[in-house]
PATOR-517759 format. One line per 8 residues: number of its first residue (from 1); for each residue x, y, z of N, C-alpha, C. Coordinates in nm, 4 decimals, always signed. Layout:
N
NUM) X/Y/Z/X/Y/Z/X/Y/Z; ...
END
This chain:
246
1) +0.1317/-0.0650/+0.0012/-0.0378/-0.0155/+0.0069/+0.1061/+0.0682/-0.0210; +0.1420/+0.2307/-0.0883/+0.2093/+0.2821/-0.0746/+0.1765/+0.3744/+0.0104; +0.0282/+0.4332/-0.0068/+0.0426/+0.5213/+0.0703/+0.0739/+0.5126/+0.2072; +0.0251/+0.4378/+0.2160/+0.0409/+0.3849/+0.3701/+0.2007/+0.3808/+0.3725; +0.2694/+0.3470/+0.3015/+0.4302/+0.2503/+0.3086/+0.4539/+0.4566/+0.4006; +0.3881/+0.5529/+0.3206/+0.5229/+0.6762/+0.2870/+0.4548/+0.7351/+0.4055; +0.3280/+0.7142/+0.4884/+0.3046/+0.7213/+0.5943/+0.3574/+0.7226/+0.6627; +0.4017/+0.5512/+0.6458/+0.5156/+0.5378/+0.7620/+0.6345/+0.5754/+0.7611
9) +0.7344/+0.6199/+0.6547/+0.7674/+0.6666/+0.6166/+0.8350/+0.9005/+0.6838; +0.7141/+0.9491/+0.6822/+0.6892/+1.0691/+0.7520/+0.7146/+0.9880/+0.9304; +0.6089/+0.9085/+0.9549/+0.6496/+0.9030/+1.1104/+0.8019/+0.8191/+1.1528; +0.8840/+0.7551/+1.0313/+1.0145/+0.7395/+1.0939/+1.0793/+0.8950/+1.0785; +1.0280/+0.9197/+1.0034/+1.1135/+1.0298/+0.9316/+1.1185/+1.1805/+1.0177; +1.0257/+1.1509/+1.1365/+0.9482/+1.2727/+1.1966/+0.9808/+1.1893/+1.3118; +1.0491/+1.1101/+1.4094/+1.0012/+1.0441/+1.5138/+1.2521/+1.0798/+1.4983; +1.2709/+1.0519/+1.3971/+1.4439/+1.1260/+1.3822/+1.4088/+1.1932/+1.4414
17) +1.3969/+1.3294/+1.4163/+1.3952/+1.4805/+1.3534/+1.3389/+1.5131/+1.4749; +1.2390/+1.4529/+1.5747/+1.1378/+1.5127/+1.6880/+1.2766/+1.5005/+1.8377; +1.3231/+1.6030/+1.9043/+1.4462/+1.6677/+1.9455/+1.3461/+1.6722/+2.0585; +1.2105/+1.6121/+2.0703/+1.0941/+1.5940/+2.1940/+1.0520/+1.4322/+2.2843; +1.1361/+1.3825/+2.2903/+1.1868/+1.2701/+2.2764/+1.0848/+1.2000/+2.4288; +1.1281/+1.2830/+2.5491/+0.9941/+1.3279/+2.6692/+0.8417/+1.3031/+2.6044; +0.8424/+1.3687/+2.4703/+0.6645/+1.3537/+2.4572/+0.6304/+1.2075/+2.4366; +0.7514/+1.1242/+2.3419/+0.7511/+1.0318/+2.2631/+0.6704/+0.9253/+2.3504
25) +0.8267/+0.8836/+2.4818/+0.8382/+0.8100/+2.5855/+0.6831/+0.8536/+2.6815; +0.5928/+0.9359/+2.6768/+0.5041/+1.0368/+2.8141/+0.4112/+0.9534/+2.7154; +0.3998/+0.8831/+2.6137/+0.2758/+0.8283/+2.4978/+0.3284/+0.7123/+2.5082; +0.4120/+0.6229/+2.4960/+0.4627/+0.5170/+2.4788/+0.3710/+0.4809/+2.6897; +0.4787/+0.5434/+2.7509/+0.4530/+0.4857/+2.9537/+0.2857/+0.4689/+2.9059; +0.2090/+0.5566/+2.8690/+0.1132/+0.5606/+2.9044/-0.0065/+0.3843/+2.8540; +0.0719/+0.4085/+2.7411/+0.0367/+0.2513/+2.6240/+0.0831/+0.1474/+2.7522; +0.1668/+0.1472/+2.8264/+0.2368/+0.0193/+2.8692/+0.1333/+0.0060/+3.0171
33) +0.1196/+0.1758/+3.1493/+0.0234/+0.1113/+3.2045/-0.0773/+0.0622/+3.2005; -0.1524/+0.1382/+3.0247/-0.2810/+0.0211/+3.0317/-0.3082/-0.1094/+3.0566; -0.2263/-0.1409/+2.8902/-0.1469/-0.2727/+2.9392/-0.1809/-0.3106/+2.9577; -0.0844/-0.2657/+3.1330/-0.0063/-0.3750/+3.2534/-0.2135/-0.3929/+3.2752; -0.2141/-0.2740/+3.3739/-0.3262/-0.2758/+3.4614/-0.4679/-0.3642/+3.3476; -0.4920/-0.3293/+3.1934/-0.5817/-0.4596/+3.1358/-0.5862/-0.5604/+3.2228; -0.3928/-0.6020/+3.2039/-0.4442/-0.8151/+3.2258/-0.3225/-0.7456/+3.3241; -0.2187/-0.9213/+3.2548/-0.1366/-0.8952/+3.4003/-0.0566/-0.8224/+3.3530
41) +0.0704/-0.7827/+3.4824/+0.1643/-0.7193/+3.4494/+0.3306/-0.7759/+3.4066; +0.2805/-0.8941/+3.3631/+0.3569/-1.0155/+3.2873/+0.4219/-1.0298/+3.1453; +0.5000/-0.8956/+3.1008/+0.4512/-0.8686/+2.9304/+0.3970/-0.9765/+2.8820; +0.5395/-1.1650/+2.9139/+0.4905/-1.2650/+2.8953/+0.4007/-1.3026/+2.8369; +0.2575/-1.3016/+2.9861/+0.1594/-1.3347/+2.9954/+0.0310/-1.1920/+2.8840; +0.0703/-1.0768/+2.8958/-0.0180/-0.9871/+2.8157/+0.0014/-0.9755/+2.7552; -0.0766/-1.0378/+2.6248/-0.0284/-1.0031/+2.5014/-0.0027/-0.8311/+2.4062; -0.1060/-0.7342/+2.5038/-0.1545/-0.5966/+2.4476/+0.0284/-0.5534/+2.5550
49) +0.0133/-0.5919/+2.6338/+0.1332/-0.5097/+2.7287/+0.2778/-0.5807/+2.7148; +0.3083/-0.7023/+2.6745/+0.3712/-0.6984/+2.5379/+0.4418/-0.6673/+2.4191; +0.3686/-0.6239/+2.3475/+0.3537/-0.5222/+2.1880/+0.3851/-0.3707/+2.2559; +0.3054/-0.3086/+2.4092/+0.3239/-0.1897/+2.3515/+0.5228/-0.2116/+2.4086; +0.5466/-0.2818/+2.5201/+0.6975/-0.2940/+2.5469/+0.7886/-0.3571/+2.4019; +0.7308/-0.3804/+2.3149/+0.8469/-0.3852/+2.1800/+0.8763/-0.3022/+2.0945; +0.7247/-0.2168/+2.1299/+0.7679/-0.0817/+2.0020/+0.8572/+0.0794/+2.1603; +0.7933/+0.0260/+2.2025/+0.9443/+0.1662/+2.3256/+1.0390/+0.1437/+2.3143
57) +1.0636/-0.0464/+2.3228/+1.2122/-0.0876/+2.2988/+1.2557/-0.0165/+2.1801; +1.1634/-0.0061/+2.0466/+1.2003/+0.0009/+1.8713/+1.2212/+0.1117/+1.8553; +1.1966/+0.2476/+1.9924/+1.1651/+0.3931/+1.9862/+1.3028/+0.4018/+2.0562; +1.3466/+0.2936/+2.0716/+1.4946/+0.3470/+2.3287/+1.4128/+0.3724/+2.3424; +1.3649/+0.3538/+2.4121/+1.3136/+0.4126/+2.5317/+1.3611/+0.3234/+2.5848; +1.4466/+0.4059/+2.7441/+1.4943/+0.3474/+2.8409/+1.4132/+0.2522/+2.9078; +1.4480/+0.0731/+2.9736/+1.4792/+0.0136/+2.9944/+1.4124/+0.0633/+3.1531; +1.4965/+0.1583/+3.2270/+1.4337/+0.2309/+3.3451/+1.2466/+0.2866/+3.3467
65) +1.2416/+0.3447/+3.2659/+1.0654/+0.3968/+3.1442/+1.0300/+0.3016/+3.2086; +1.0208/+0.1892/+3.0922/+0.9251/+0.0838/+3.0535/+0.8325/+0.0232/+3.1782; +1.0257/+0.0045/+3.3077/+0.9704/-0.0912/+3.3817/+0.8997/+0.0744/+3.5352; +0.9771/+0.1620/+3.4888/+0.8508/+0.2179/+3.5646/+0.6670/+0.3012/+3.5385; +0.6499/+0.2443/+3.3892/+0.5677/+0.2828/+3.3675/+0.4250/+0.1293/+3.4040; +0.4443/-0.0039/+3.4124/+0.4437/-0.1402/+3.3991/+0.4453/-0.0928/+3.5910; +0.5175/-0.0430/+3.6728/+0.4143/-0.0779/+3.8323/+0.3794/+0.0621/+3.8664; +0.3733/+0.1076/+3.8048/+0.1914/+0.2916/+3.7462/+0.0517/+0.1954/+3.7694
73) +0.0417/+0.0772/+3.6861/-0.0055/+0.0034/+3.6769/-0.0844/-0.1106/+3.8174; +0.0356/-0.1296/+3.8978/+0.0209/-0.2331/+3.9622/-0.0496/-0.0857/+4.1287; -0.0012/+0.0313/+4.1164/+0.0302/+0.1628/+4.2306/-0.1285/+0.2189/+4.2071; -0.1961/+0.1331/+4.0563/-0.3736/+0.2523/+4.0667/-0.3285/+0.2955/+3.9389; -0.2225/+0.3846/+3.8897/-0.2274/+0.4804/+3.7890/-0.3630/+0.3786/+3.6878; -0.4004/+0.4480/+3.5545/-0.4092/+0.4369/+3.5043/-0.5617/+0.3770/+3.4564; -0.6448/+0.3761/+3.5672/-0.7753/+0.3694/+3.6187/-0.8675/+0.4572/+3.5677; -0.8322/+0.5549/+3.4904/-0.9745/+0.6890/+3.4737/-0.9045/+0.7209/+3.3811
81) -0.7999/+0.6200/+3.3076/-0.7708/+0.6639/+3.1238/-0.8782/+0.5732/+3.0140; -0.9504/+0.6547/+2.9695/-1.0364/+0.5782/+2.8736/-1.0404/+0.6341/+2.7294; -1.0285/+0.5305/+2.5742/-0.9761/+0.4987/+2.4645/-1.0637/+0.5455/+2.4168; -1.0856/+0.6121/+2.3183/-1.1485/+0.6638/+2.2282/-1.1008/+0.7491/+2.0747; -1.1242/+0.6356/+2.0209/-1.0236/+0.7009/+1.8978/-1.1860/+0.8396/+1.8707; -1.1071/+0.9119/+1.7262/-1.2065/+1.0606/+1.6214/-1.1535/+1.0037/+1.5406; -1.2503/+1.0599/+1.4695/-1.2268/+1.0315/+1.2934/-1.2742/+1.1996/+1.2410; -1.2402/+1.2131/+1.1264/-1.2952/+1.3669/+1.0293/-1.1911/+1.3785/+0.9295
89) -1.1843/+1.3928/+0.8853/-1.1372/+1.4575/+0.7089/-1.0821/+1.5578/+0.7549; -0.9173/+1.5909/+0.6948/-0.7850/+1.6831/+0.7333/-0.8537/+1.7598/+0.5590; -0.7674/+1.8658/+0.5499/-0.7383/+1.9169/+0.4583/-0.7895/+1.8354/+0.2665; -0.8286/+1.8109/+0.1820/-0.7673/+1.7963/+0.0511/-0.8683/+1.6936/+0.0295; -0.9994/+1.6750/+0.1786/-1.0415/+1.5231/+0.1579/-0.9932/+1.3721/+0.1845; -0.8506/+1.4094/+0.3181/-0.8309/+1.2941/+0.3593/-0.8436/+1.2756/+0.4583; -0.9235/+1.0959/+0.4630/-0.9228/+1.0534/+0.5687/-0.8407/+1.0540/+0.7523; -0.8936/+1.0684/+0.8298/-0.7442/+1.0401/+0.9373/-0.8584/+1.0383/+1.0401
97) -0.7864/+0.9330/+1.1003/-0.8053/+0.8757/+1.2419/-0.7241/+0.9028/+1.3313; -0.7963/+0.9967/+1.4919/-0.7130/+0.9970/+1.6497/-0.7813/+0.8901/+1.7266; -0.6378/+0.7658/+1.7992/-0.6402/+0.7765/+1.8474/-0.5736/+0.8030/+1.9868; -0.6805/+0.8259/+2.1337/-0.6789/+0.9043/+2.2272/-0.7032/+0.7915/+2.3856; -0.6366/+0.8408/+2.4645/-0.5874/+0.8272/+2.5329/-0.6093/+0.9388/+2.6690; -0.7488/+0.9747/+2.7151/-0.7323/+0.9847/+2.7692/-0.8255/+1.0253/+2.9636; -0.7666/+1.0773/+3.0391/-0.9207/+1.0899/+3.1341/-1.0083/+1.1510/+3.1793; -1.0129/+1.2835/+3.0890/-1.0944/+1.3634/+3.0472/-1.1299/+1.4086/+2.8755
105) -1.2449/+1.2836/+2.9139/-1.2871/+1.3164/+2.7341/-1.3913/+1.4191/+2.6913; -1.4534/+1.5330/+2.7558/-1.4544/+1.6277/+2.6918/-1.3500/+1.7615/+2.6528; -1.2789/+1.7367/+2.7104/-1.1509/+1.8062/+2.7190/-1.0599/+1.7719/+2.5929; -1.0328/+1.6479/+2.5669/-0.9600/+1.6081/+2.4674/-1.0424/+1.6280/+2.3456; -1.2447/+1.5741/+2.3683/-1.2757/+1.6329/+2.2558/-1.3022/+1.7908/+2.1965; -1.2987/+1.8525/+2.2800/-1.2800/+2.0214/+2.2164/-1.1741/+2.0006/+2.1597; -1.0609/+1.9574/+2.1886/-0.9509/+1.9751/+2.2147/-0.9039/+1.9780/+2.0369; -0.9251/+1.8589/+2.0128/-0.9762/+1.7744/+1.8781/-1.0540/+1.8936/+1.7811
113) -1.1288/+1.8453/+1.8491/-1.2774/+1.9046/+1.7639/-1.1484/+2.0499/+1.7343; -1.1429/+2.1169/+1.8516/-1.0694/+2.2240/+1.7504/-0.8819/+2.2421/+1.6496; -0.8577/+2.1364/+1.6372/-0.7028/+2.1204/+1.6201/-0.8068/+2.0715/+1.4409; -0.8540/+1.9971/+1.4537/-0.9070/+1.9939/+1.3136/-1.0225/+2.1193/+1.2128; -1.0884/+2.1944/+1.3308/-1.0806/+2.3032/+1.2625/-1.0226/+2.4148/+1.2401; -0.9251/+2.4492/+1.3025/-0.7895/+2.5217/+1.3004/-0.6915/+2.5237/+1.1514; -0.6918/+2.3404/+1.1319/-0.5872/+2.3217/+1.0003/-0.6377/+2.2963/+0.8702; -0.7818/+2.3674/+0.8851/-0.8155/+2.3218/+0.7576/-0.9146/+2.1713/+0.7732
121) -0.9370/+2.0946/+0.8699/-0.9910/+1.9927/+0.8674/-1.1871/+2.0156/+0.9527; -1.1635/+1.8917/+0.9782/-1.3210/+1.8825/+0.9852/-1.3474/+1.7964/+1.0738; -1.3980/+1.7494/+1.2152/-1.3773/+1.5570/+1.2342/-1.5306/+1.5686/+1.2393; -1.5491/+1.4574/+1.2491/-1.7080/+1.3700/+1.1493/-1.7644/+1.2579/+1.2408; -1.8495/+1.2470/+1.2318/-1.8356/+1.0769/+1.4108/-1.8042/+0.9601/+1.4156; -1.8039/+0.8789/+1.4721/-1.7512/+0.7556/+1.5151/-1.8265/+0.7159/+1.3849; -1.6441/+0.6580/+1.2986/-1.7417/+0.5090/+1.1782/-1.7299/+0.6828/+1.0054; -1.7426/+0.7992/+1.0524/-1.7279/+0.8630/+0.8824/-1.6436/+0.8435/+0.8642
129) -1.5327/+0.7263/+0.8502/-1.4072/+0.7116/+0.7854/-1.3440/+0.5962/+0.8119; -1.3663/+0.5420/+0.9303/-1.3159/+0.3841/+0.9817/-1.3470/+0.3520/+0.8736; -1.4805/+0.3378/+0.8390/-1.4454/+0.1948/+0.7178/-1.3713/+0.2243/+0.5455; -1.3012/+0.3088/+0.5525/-1.1983/+0.3261/+0.5049/-1.1150/+0.2731/+0.4905; -1.0650/+0.2345/+0.6480/-0.9251/+0.1431/+0.7169/-0.9680/+0.0155/+0.7578; -0.8723/-0.0234/+0.7426/-0.9152/-0.2262/+0.7737/-0.7837/-0.2010/+0.9502; -0.8501/-0.2495/+1.0362/-0.7299/-0.3379/+1.1289/-0.6657/-0.3986/+1.1355; -0.5229/-0.4432/+1.1370/-0.3765/-0.4907/+1.0860/-0.2997/-0.5362/+1.1937
137) -0.2764/-0.6427/+1.1642/-0.1270/-0.6360/+1.1984/-0.0251/-0.5882/+1.1724; +0.0246/-0.4916/+1.2047/+0.1827/-0.4387/+1.0976/+0.3141/-0.4310/+1.2382; +0.3888/-0.5815/+1.1075/+0.5414/-0.6233/+1.2078/+0.6712/-0.5272/+1.1243; +0.7020/-0.4661/+1.1627/+0.8469/-0.3879/+1.0687/+0.9468/-0.4820/+1.1491; +1.0020/-0.5511/+0.9303/+1.1401/-0.5527/+1.0036/+1.2563/-0.4655/+0.9614; +1.3770/-0.4361/+0.9525/+1.4397/-0.3644/+0.8177/+1.5692/-0.4710/+0.7582; +1.5503/-0.4266/+0.6132/+1.6313/-0.4407/+0.4945/+1.7139/-0.5854/+0.5264; +1.8336/-0.5547/+0.6138/+1.9629/-0.6593/+0.6793/+1.8968/-0.7775/+0.6829
145) +1.7783/-0.7568/+0.7723/+1.6890/-0.9462/+0.8065/+1.7575/-1.0072/+0.7340; +1.7320/-1.0488/+0.6218/+1.7247/-1.1297/+0.5143/+1.6219/-1.0426/+0.3977; +1.6716/-1.1849/+0.2337/+1.6264/-1.1044/+0.0990/+1.4370/-1.1260/+0.1317; +1.3550/-1.0479/+0.0661/+1.2432/-1.0654/+0.0127/+1.2169/-1.1949/+0.0594; +1.2317/-1.2895/-0.0581/+1.1980/-1.4781/-0.0695/+1.1771/-1.5332/+0.0354; +1.2828/-1.4731/+0.1522/+1.3477/-1.5644/+0.2842/+1.2591/-1.4587/+0.3729; +1.1715/-1.3289/+0.3319/+1.0847/-1.2915/+0.5164/+0.9727/-1.3798/+0.4351; +0.8847/-1.3751/+0.3007/+0.8385/-1.3643/+0.2319/+0.7401/-1.5306/+0.3187
153) +0.8676/-1.6072/+0.2996/+0.9038/-1.7990/+0.3479/+0.8585/-1.7987/+0.4897; +0.8910/-1.7278/+0.5899/+0.8749/-1.6669/+0.7086/+0.7043/-1.6815/+0.7734; +0.7098/-1.5396/+0.6738/+0.6237/-1.4470/+0.7371/+0.4721/-1.5850/+0.6806; +0.4675/-1.5889/+0.5912/+0.4067/-1.7234/+0.5561/+0.3833/-1.8362/+0.6517; +0.4882/-1.8725/+0.6651/+0.4557/-2.0121/+0.7895/+0.4055/-1.9100/+0.9405; +0.4405/-1.7994/+0.9346/+0.3690/-1.7883/+1.0393/+0.2567/-1.7039/+1.0961; +0.1921/-1.7341/+0.9108/+0.0828/-1.7524/+0.8846/-0.0076/-1.5731/+0.8918; +0.0804/-1.4837/+0.8352/+0.0881/-1.2790/+0.7936/+0.0272/-1.3860/+0.6658
161) -0.0840/-1.2249/+0.6084/-0.1328/-1.2287/+0.4454/-0.1199/-1.1054/+0.4129; -0.0109/-1.0868/+0.3418/+0.1198/-1.0517/+0.3210/+0.2416/-0.9760/+0.3954; +0.3021/-0.9367/+0.2496/+0.4451/-0.8749/+0.3300/+0.4521/-0.7701/+0.2046; +0.5687/-0.6532/+0.2309/+0.5821/-0.5528/+0.1494/+0.7425/-0.5066/+0.1482; +0.8130/-0.5799/+0.0313/+0.9934/-0.5037/+0.1011/+0.9718/-0.4692/-0.0052; +1.1032/-0.4023/+0.0441/+1.1815/-0.2161/+0.0131/+1.3084/-0.2337/+0.0093; +1.3785/-0.1722/-0.0445/+1.4920/-0.1190/+0.0529/+1.5487/-0.0514/+0.1649; +1.4119/-0.0352/+0.2414/+1.3555/+0.0335/+0.3325/+1.3438/-0.1193/+0.4720
169) +1.3140/-0.1729/+0.3624/+1.2744/-0.2688/+0.5317/+1.1592/-0.3414/+0.5018; +1.1153/-0.4431/+0.5193/+1.0166/-0.5365/+0.5315/+0.8732/-0.5108/+0.6336; +0.7443/-0.5101/+0.5906/+0.6606/-0.4570/+0.6393/+0.5593/-0.5915/+0.6228; +0.4837/-0.6324/+0.7650/+0.4837/-0.8211/+0.7421/+0.3094/-0.7277/+0.7835; +0.2220/-0.7983/+0.6959/+0.0774/-0.7889/+0.7820/-0.0068/-0.8950/+0.7632; -0.0660/-0.8802/+0.9475/-0.1815/-1.0139/+1.0355/-0.2870/-0.9827/+1.0233; -0.3916/-1.0204/+1.0650/-0.4968/-0.9830/+1.1048/-0.5311/-0.9601/+1.2548; -0.5182/-0.8612/+1.2500/-0.4840/-0.8275/+1.3770/-0.5022/-0.9014/+1.5253
177) -0.6368/-0.9693/+1.4911/-0.6246/-1.0890/+1.6520/-0.5485/-1.2487/+1.6188; -0.4110/-1.2009/+1.4605/-0.3391/-1.2424/+1.5364/-0.1602/-1.1735/+1.6235; -0.1822/-1.0888/+1.5481/-0.0828/-1.0130/+1.5839/+0.0356/-1.0442/+1.6464; -0.0363/-1.1445/+1.7587/+0.0644/-1.2187/+1.9381/+0.1318/-1.2962/+1.8586; +0.0175/-1.3918/+1.7597/+0.1494/-1.5124/+1.7360/+0.2004/-1.5440/+1.6291; +0.2182/-1.4446/+1.5142/+0.2362/-1.3681/+1.4365/+0.3388/-1.3618/+1.4868; +0.3913/-1.2850/+1.4735/+0.5141/-1.1837/+1.5563/+0.5759/-1.3476/+1.6514; +0.5736/-1.3611/+1.7439/+0.6732/-1.4436/+1.8263/+0.6657/-1.5208/+1.7197
185) +0.6126/-1.5936/+1.6524/+0.6993/-1.7472/+1.5071/+0.8302/-1.6113/+1.4343; +0.7683/-1.5213/+1.4071/+0.8812/-1.4459/+1.3157/+0.9749/-1.4277/+1.3862; +0.9337/-1.3858/+1.5591/+1.0705/-1.3653/+1.6203/+1.1731/-1.4564/+1.6365; +1.1404/-1.6134/+1.6176/+1.2298/-1.7270/+1.5906/+1.3272/-1.7226/+1.4951; +1.2111/-1.6664/+1.3876/+1.2801/-1.6990/+1.3011/+1.4067/-1.5303/+1.2222; +1.3295/-1.4533/+1.2904/+1.4312/-1.3070/+1.2463/+1.4535/-1.2615/+1.3131; +1.4140/-1.2610/+1.4290/+1.4732/-1.2140/+1.5623/+1.3706/-1.1061/+1.5748; +1.3799/-0.9736/+1.6305/+1.3350/-0.8984/+1.7325/+1.3038/-0.7735/+1.6042
193) +1.1599/-0.7470/+1.5808/+1.1006/-0.6429/+1.4599/+1.1687/-0.5350/+1.5621; +1.1231/-0.3896/+1.4302/+1.1217/-0.3155/+1.5216/+1.0456/-0.2248/+1.5560; +0.9539/-0.3352/+1.4821/+0.7989/-0.2643/+1.5734/+0.7447/-0.3503/+1.5176; +0.6256/-0.3648/+1.6191/+0.5547/-0.4396/+1.6211/+0.3950/-0.3436/+1.6978; +0.2821/-0.3308/+1.6042/+0.2008/-0.2693/+1.5952/+0.0246/-0.3440/+1.5194; -0.0780/-0.2421/+1.6358/-0.1706/-0.3029/+1.5386/-0.2446/-0.1396/+1.5007; -0.2664/-0.1731/+1.3573/-0.1921/+0.0015/+1.3063/-0.4170/-0.0088/+1.2173; -0.4238/+0.1313/+1.1439/-0.4792/+0.1051/+1.0189/-0.4841/+0.0814/+0.9871
201) -0.4954/+0.0256/+0.7952/-0.4152/+0.0746/+0.6889/-0.5213/+0.0855/+0.5955; -0.5232/+0.2304/+0.5600/-0.6495/+0.2499/+0.4414/-0.6737/+0.1540/+0.3312; -0.7657/+0.1766/+0.3427/-0.8431/+0.0519/+0.1804/-0.7117/+0.1822/+0.0249; -0.8244/+0.2797/+0.0173/-0.8009/+0.3024/-0.0786/-0.6845/+0.4636/-0.0016; -0.6035/+0.4705/-0.1545/-0.5331/+0.6872/-0.1008/-0.6105/+0.8053/-0.1315; -0.5285/+0.9280/-0.0953/-0.5928/+1.0678/-0.2040/-0.4232/+1.1139/-0.1961; -0.3978/+1.1344/-0.3367/-0.2872/+1.1583/-0.3676/-0.2732/+1.3420/-0.3768; -0.1676/+1.3295/-0.2724/-0.1435/+1.5377/-0.2256/+0.0113/+1.5426/-0.3751
209) -0.0631/+1.7199/-0.3030/+0.0705/+1.7459/-0.4340/+0.1534/+1.8086/-0.3099; +0.3130/+1.8770/-0.3039/+0.3184/+1.9831/-0.1684/+0.2778/+2.0648/-0.1182; +0.1872/+2.1689/-0.1699/+0.1367/+2.2097/-0.0653/-0.0270/+2.1585/+0.0135; +0.0051/+2.0233/-0.0928/-0.1659/+1.9276/+0.0099/-0.0951/+1.8761/+0.1582; +0.0810/+1.8785/+0.1480/+0.1360/+1.7908/+0.2497/+0.1419/+1.8711/+0.3818; +0.1473/+2.0004/+0.2767/+0.2107/+2.0935/+0.3752/+0.0929/+2.0933/+0.4664; -0.0211/+2.1108/+0.3954/-0.1545/+2.1562/+0.5102/-0.1727/+2.0341/+0.5844; -0.1591/+1.9548/+0.5471/-0.1941/+1.7777/+0.5967/-0.0889/+1.7596/+0.7760
217) +0.0814/+1.8046/+0.6588/+0.1242/+1.7839/+0.7681/+0.1378/+1.9084/+0.9419; +0.0642/+1.9759/+0.8801/+0.0555/+2.0721/+0.9955/-0.0876/+2.0714/+1.0989; -0.1876/+2.0020/+1.0497/-0.2217/+1.9270/+1.1196/-0.2628/+1.8530/+1.1763; -0.1593/+1.6744/+1.1081/-0.0930/+1.5788/+1.2398/+0.0274/+1.6250/+1.2600; +0.0602/+1.7735/+1.2983/+0.1464/+1.8068/+1.4106/+0.1536/+1.8497/+1.5323; +0.0396/+1.9110/+1.5516/-0.1215/+2.0150/+1.6096/-0.2061/+1.9175/+1.6839; -0.2465/+1.7366/+1.6168/-0.3031/+1.7026/+1.6361/-0.2368/+1.5678/+1.7617; -0.0422/+1.5722/+1.6736/+0.0533/+1.4643/+1.7288/+0.0739/+1.5203/+1.8897
225) +0.0960/+1.7313/+1.8729/+0.0872/+1.7580/+1.9700/+0.0071/+1.7240/+2.1237; -0.1250/+1.7186/+2.1661/-0.2010/+1.7235/+2.1691/-0.1219/+1.5971/+2.2876; -0.1111/+1.5962/+2.4238/-0.1200/+1.4852/+2.4798/-0.1590/+1.3537/+2.5515; -0.3002/+1.4180/+2.5161/-0.3852/+1.2927/+2.5048/-0.4230/+1.1848/+2.4116; -0.3223/+1.2276/+2.2865/-0.3872/+1.1894/+2.1813/-0.2038/+1.0735/+2.1512; -0.2737/+0.9701/+2.1256/-0.1481/+0.8006/+2.1329/-0.0821/+0.8377/+1.9447; -0.2055/+0.8003/+1.8832/-0.1650/+0.8414/+1.6940/-0.2765/+0.8808/+1.6136; -0.1790/+0.8909/+1.5118/-0.3214/+0.9466/+1.4112/-0.2339/+0.8732/+1.3265
233) -0.3296/+0.8439/+1.2353/-0.3242/+0.7841/+1.0730/-0.4851/+0.8049/+0.9758; -0.3738/+0.8305/+0.8092/-0.4287/+0.9017/+0.7721/-0.4288/+0.8172/+0.6270; -0.4891/+0.9042/+0.4882/-0.4419/+0.7161/+0.3209/-0.4343/+0.8854/+0.3043; -0.3700/+0.9822/+0.3400/-0.2962/+0.9965/+0.1953/-0.1969/+0.8893/+0.1238; -0.1578/+0.9925/+0.0354/-0.0732/+0.9193/-0.1194/+0.0097/+1.0187/-0.1158; +0.2115/+1.0234/-0.1586/+0.2531/+1.1630/-0.1966/+0.3571/+1.0377/-0.2825; +0.4210/+1.1352/-0.4535/+0.5759/+1.0887/-0.4532/+0.6189/+1.0859/-0.3664; +0.7644/+1.0800/-0.4141/+0.8761/+1.0583/-0.3553/+0.9754/+1.1989/-0.3232
241) +0.9272/+1.2883/-0.4992/+0.9680/+1.4335/-0.5107/+0.9242/+1.5540/-0.4264; +0.7336/+1.5137/-0.4077/+0.6511/+1.5609/-0.3127/+0.7177/+1.5306/-0.1429; +0.7655/+1.4360/-0.0988/+0.8308/+1.3645/+0.0144/+0.9784/+1.3888/+0.0922; +1.0568/+1.3991/-0.0493/+1.1927/+1.5107/-0.0380/+1.1952/+1.5978/+0.0244; +1.0947/+1.7399/-0.0546/+1.0593/+1.8088/-0.0273/+1.0031/+1.8907/+0.0634; +0.9577/+1.8229/+0.1635/+0.8830/+1.8511/+0.2805/+0.9529/+1.8832/+0.4372
END
């Protein structure tokens, strides 16, 4: 999925350039605490926590931070958080899904709605764009882990649905309910992944030029700057030339 791959590239590029690592670590910590609160505090017995910890490690989050986030759950933190999904349209009709974790639903809804409005977007009802995406498991490996055929063979054996290989690496797709099992089997054959998480994969994409991408990135940056927002997904597509100018 070209659009999704390019979105992933933007996330990685922003991650490298982003000096505010503490904000990213804060979001990862929140996910770990909530996951630990909802199940067993042992990642080996809690698939969601295991994935949250793996994602944190992939973002170079220190082990002390991870351990602290898990301990917070046993101390009662994470009780008040609820997960909410907001949906809407960005500039040029791009579909946007915003996943949030909040202890104040009214505050978060108001902030997200305002951010959409101020940045050329429009927040809709839940389900207004969700039907344009599929919920999938996404497992990412670096290119050097193996050739495309070897990774494809390993993915098929593990029960994955599809693999996209390029010079940037390998993206392995699976059903959302199979993510823990598939990632565990792949780990035995390919080692630790760069990233293992549930994502919204767009069924179709909207092509954007440079001006459109600049407008969309302004909206995405503003949404991601909100402490309650965990993740932003869109269905844009852009050429390599446009991406290089951002």
